[in-house]
C-alpha positions as CSV (number, residue, x, y, z in Angstrom):
1,X,62.6,-13.2,33.4
2,X,59.0,-14.0,32.4
3,X,56.8,-11.1,31.2
4,X,53.2,-11.1,32.2
5,X,50.7,-11.0,29.3
6,X,47.7,-10.2,31.4
7,X,45.8,-7.3,29.8
8,X,45.1,-5.5,33.0
9,X,41.8,-4.7,34.6
10,X,40.7,-1.7,32.5
11,X,41.5,-3.4,29.2
12,X,39.8,-6.6,30.4
13,X,36.6,-4.6,31.4
14,X,36.5,-2.9,28.1
15,X,36.8,-6.3,26.3
16,X,33.9,-7.7,28.4
17,X,31.7,-4.7,27.5
18,X,32.5,-5.0,23.8
19,X,31.8,-8.7,23.8
20,X,28.6,-8.2,25.7
21,X,27.5,-5.6,23.3
22,X,28.3,-7.8,20.3
23,X,26.3,-10.6,21.9
24,X,23.3,-8.3,22.5
25,X,23.4,-6.9,19.0
26,X,23.5,-10.4,17.5
27,X,20.4,-11.4,19.5
28,X,22.1,-14.5,20.8
29,X,22.3,-15.5,24.5
30,X,25.1,-17.5,25.9
31,X,24.4,-21.1,26.4
32,X,25.9,-21.2,29.9
33,X,25.0,-18.3,32.3
34,X,27.8,-19.2,34.7
35,X,30.5,-19.1,31.9
36,X,33.1,-16.4,31.9
37,X,32.7,-13.5,29.4
38,X,35.4,-15.0,27.2
39,X,33.7,-18.4,27.1
40,X,30.4,-16.6,26.4
41,X,32.0,-14.7,23.5
42,X,33.2,-17.9,21.9
43,X,29.7,-19.5,22.0
44,X,28.0,-16.4,20.4
45,X,27.1,-16.8,16.7
46,X,25.5,-14.4,14.3
47,X,22.0,-15.1,13.1
48,X,20.2,-13.8,10.0
49,X,16.7,-12.5,10.5
50,X,14.2,-14.0,8.1
51,X,11.5,-11.5,7.1
52,X,7.9,-12.5,7.9
53,X,6.1,-13.7,4.9
54,X,2.8,-12.2,4.1
55,X,0.3,-14.3,2.1
56,X,-0.1,-13.3,-1.5
57,X,-3.3,-11.3,-2.1
58,X,-6.2,-13.3,-3.4
59,X,-6.8,-13.0,-7.1
60,X,-10.0,-11.2,-8.0
61,X,-12.8,-13.4,-9.3
62,X,-15.4,-12.3,-11.9
63,X,-18.0,-13.2,-9.3
64,X,-16.7,-10.7,-6.8
65,X,-18.8,-7.6,-6.3
66,X,-17.8,-4.4,-8.1
67,X,-15.2,-2.3,-6.3
68,X,-14.8,1.5,-6.4
69,X,-12.2,1.5,-9.2
70,X,-14.3,-0.7,-11.4
71,X,-17.3,1.5,-10.8
72,X,-15.3,4.6,-11.8
73,X,-14.0,2.9,-15.0
74,X,-17.5,1.9,-16.0
75,X,-18.7,5.5,-15.5
76,X,-15.7,6.9,-17.4
77,X,-16.4,4.6,-20.3
78,X,-20.0,5.6,-20.4
79,X,-19.0,9.3,-20.3
80,X,-16.5,8.8,-23.1
81,X,-19.1,7.1,-25.3
82,X,-22.0,9.5,-24.5
83,X,-20.4,12.9,-23.9
84,X,-16.8,13.0,-25.2
85,X,-17.7,11.3,-28.5
86,X,-20.2,14.1,-29.3
87,X,-17.9,16.9,-28.0
88,X,-14.6,17.0,-29.7
89,X,-11.7,18.2,-27.5
90,X,-13.3,16.8,-24.3
91,X,-10.8,15.1,-22.0
92,X,-11.5,12.8,-19.1
93,X,-10.0,13.9,-15.7
94,X,-8.1,10.8,-14.5
95,X,-9.2,8.8,-11.5
96,X,-8.2,10.3,-8.2
97,X,-7.8,7.7,-5.4
98,X,-8.2,10.4,-2.8
99,X,-11.8,10.9,-3.9
100,X,-13.1,7.3,-4.7
101,X,-16.7,6.5,-5.6
102,X,-19.1,6.3,-2.7
103,X,-20.4,2.9,-1.7
104,X,-24.2,2.9,-1.3
105,X,-26.1,0.8,1.3
106,X,-27.2,-1.7,-1.3
107,X,-23.5,-2.4,-2.4
108,X,-23.7,-0.3,-5.5
109,X,-21.3,2.7,-6.1
110,X,-22.0,6.3,-7.1
111,X,-19.2,7.3,-9.3
112,X,-18.3,10.6,-11.1
113,X,-16.5,11.0,-14.4
114,X,-15.5,14.6,-15.0
115,X,-14.9,16.3,-18.3
116,X,-13.7,19.9,-18.4
117,X,-15.5,21.9,-21.1
118,X,-13.1,22.3,-24.1
119,X,-14.4,25.9,-24.7
120,X,-15.3,28.4,-22.1
121,X,-19.1,28.5,-21.4
122,X,-20.7,31.0,-19.1
123,X,-22.0,29.4,-15.9
124,X,-20.2,26.1,-16.4
125,X,-16.6,24.7,-16.2
126,X,-17.1,21.0,-16.7
127,X,-19.6,18.2,-17.2
128,X,-20.0,15.4,-14.7
129,X,-21.3,12.0,-15.6
130,X,-22.9,10.7,-12.4
131,X,-23.4,6.9,-12.4
132,X,-24.7,4.3,-10.1
133,X,-22.9,1.0,-10.8
134,X,-23.5,-2.4,-9.3
135,X,-23.1,-6.0,-10.3
136,X,-19.9,-8.1,-10.3
137,X,-16.4,-7.6,-11.6
138,X,-17.2,-9.9,-14.5
139,X,-20.5,-8.2,-15.2
140,X,-20.8,-4.6,-14.0
141,X,-24.3,-3.3,-14.1
142,X,-25.3,0.3,-14.9
143,X,-28.2,1.1,-12.5
144,X,-28.6,4.8,-13.5
145,X,-26.7,7.7,-14.9
146,X,-27.1,11.4,-15.8
147,X,-24.9,14.2,-17.1
148,X,-24.7,17.5,-15.3
149,X,-22.8,20.7,-16.1
150,X,-21.2,22.4,-13.2
């Protein structure tokens, strides 16, 4: 007596669903739309997604205009040389990217370098060095500056 090896309709339907899901997940389509689900499953192959390549950022040139960070650095150096050097214990407040220097209409930047006062002083908590910086990355130019206690 010969036994039937047919899986039966429910098992066959489940196999078709699993194979279809695998084909959909792999992102591959069957090569023959009229082929049976088993034939389609045989022709499905996995593919590896290749990430899109973004171009490398352009290297800065000394001829590029000054940017906000360079303007702040120039102002901080000026403050260290002209205020902190004469006031022992003064410390520079680090750059805060959430409050960058303001770009002026002429392309220069107004930057602030802040120094908390090392000793309590009535009416003031810190000294601001306010600078207007222009020029290029290779040759930043100090347009103006002033020190103000606040």
